[in-house]
Each structure stands twice: as structure tokens, then as C-alpha cells.
ZAPAVO-556782 format. One record per residue (C-alpha): residue number from 1; residue in three letters; x negated, y, z. Coordinates in nm, 3 decimals, decimal comma. Layout:
{n=NUM res=ALA X=X Y=Y Z=Z}
...
This chain:
{n=1 res=MET X=-5,259 Y=15,144 Z=14,600}
{n=2 res=HIS X=-5,186 Y=14,812 Z=14,769}
{n=3 res=PHE X=-4,855 Y=14,664 Z=14,871}
{n=4 res=CYS X=-4,734 Y=14,321 Z=14,977}
{n=5 res=LEU X=-4,475 Y=14,079 Z=14,853}
{n=6 res=ILE X=-4,327 Y=13,906 Z=15,161}
{n=7 res=ASP X=-4,138 Y=13,577 Z=15,148}
{n=8 res=LEU X=-3,937 Y=13,572 Z=15,473}
{n=9 res=GLN X=-3,825 Y=13,212 Z=15,428}
{n=10 res=ARG X=-4,184 Y=13,085 Z=15,415}
{n=11 res=ASP X=-4,336 Y=13,357 Z=15,642}
{n=12 res=PHE X=-4,588 Y=13,422 Z=15,363}
{n=13 res=PHE X=-4,728 Y=13,736 Z=15,200}
{n=14 res=GLU X=-4,930 Y=13,816 Z=14,887}
{n=15 res=GLU X=-5,112 Y=14,145 Z=14,850}
{n=16 res=ILE X=-5,070 Y=14,325 Z=14,519}
{n=17 res=SER X=-5,291 Y=14,604 Z=14,386}
{n=18 res=ASN X=-5,192 Y=14,849 Z=14,120}
{n=19 res=ASN X=-5,314 Y=15,143 Z=13,921}
{n=20 res=ASP X=-5,101 Y=15,349 Z=13,686}
{n=21 res=GLU X=-5,064 Y=15,067 Z=13,433}
{n=22 res=THR X=-5,134 Y=14,729 Z=13,592}
{n=23 res=HIS X=-5,019 Y=14,523 Z=13,890}
{n=24 res=ARG X=-5,233 Y=14,227 Z=13,996}
{n=25 res=LEU X=-5,260 Y=13,985 Z=14,285}
{n=26 res=THR X=-5,565 Y=14,059 Z=14,501}
{n=27 res=GLY X=-5,610 Y=13,705 Z=14,633}
{n=28 res=ASN X=-5,537 Y=13,828 Z=14,984}
{n=29 res=ASP X=-5,247 Y=13,620 Z=15,117}
{n=30 res=GLY X=-5,136 Y=13,431 Z=15,425}
{n=31 res=CYS X=-4,891 Y=13,428 Z=15,713}
{n=32 res=SER X=-4,684 Y=13,746 Z=15,700}
{n=33 res=SER X=-4,597 Y=13,756 Z=16,071}
{n=34 res=GLU X=-4,966 Y=13,728 Z=16,168}
{n=35 res=LYS X=-5,062 Y=14,005 Z=15,924}
{n=36 res=LEU X=-4,783 Y=14,233 Z=16,047}
{n=37 res=TYR X=-4,897 Y=14,182 Z=16,407}
{n=38 res=GLN X=-5,258 Y=14,258 Z=16,308}
{n=39 res=LEU X=-5,145 Y=14,580 Z=16,138}
{n=40 res=CYS X=-4,938 Y=14,669 Z=16,443}
{n=41 res=ASP X=-5,235 Y=14,617 Z=16,676}
{n=42 res=ALA X=-5,456 Y=14,829 Z=16,450}
{n=43 res=THR X=-5,216 Y=15,120 Z=16,398}
{n=44 res=VAL X=-4,970 Y=15,145 Z=16,689}
{n=45 res=VAL X=-5,059 Y=15,290 Z=17,028}
{n=46 res=PRO X=-5,056 Y=15,026 Z=17,304}
{n=47 res=GLU X=-4,746 Y=15,155 Z=17,484}
{n=48 res=TYR X=-4,530 Y=15,102 Z=17,172}
{n=49 res=ARG X=-4,673 Y=14,772 Z=17,040}
{n=50 res=ASP X=-4,417 Y=14,549 Z=17,211}
{n=51 res=LEU X=-4,129 Y=14,745 Z=17,055}
{n=52 res=VAL X=-4,287 Y=14,743 Z=16,710}
{n=53 res=ARG X=-4,370 Y=14,370 Z=16,732}
{n=54 res=ARG X=-4,004 Y=14,293 Z=16,812}
{n=55 res=PHE X=-3,901 Y=14,498 Z=16,508}
{n=56 res=LEU X=-4,153 Y=14,314 Z=16,286}
{n=57 res=ASP X=-4,060 Y=13,966 Z=16,412}
{n=58 res=VAL X=-4,013 Y=13,762 Z=16,092}
{n=59 res=PRO X=-3,823 Y=13,448 Z=16,210}
{n=60 res=PRO X=-3,500 Y=13,633 Z=16,305}
{n=61 res=LEU X=-3,498 Y=13,792 Z=15,957}
{n=62 res=ARG X=-3,482 Y=13,454 Z=15,784}
{n=63 res=LYS X=-3,157 Y=13,351 Z=15,626}
{n=64 res=ASP X=-3,111 Y=12,974 Z=15,658}
């Protein structure tokens, strides 16, 4: 199983892999908003992408 730790302030993610006993960083990291948009484009049907992208927009989620 893989999941991501997302830092909204820095717009950064780190992917984490785990099995039943261990969690470890995979080395896959980068800009969280870009990754979320890539996932959206790969998994959401075209007619709903704009709505999902607005929901996934990272900058408005930041707390300054």
C-alpha cells in the first residue's frame, strides 16, 4: 500500500510505502498540486476534471 504525506504550506508531497510492519519513504516526492492534477487527469472522466481540479487546488488550503 502507498500513501502520501502532503505539506500544504510548501505544496510538497512524499510517498510512503508500508506493509504490515514497516513504513518507509519511497523516494517519490515533489510538488503536491502537480501530482494531484496528474492523478486527476489519469482517473477522472474529462467532463468532471475541472470540478475535481478546483477541489484539489492546494493554494487556497494553505493557512498563512
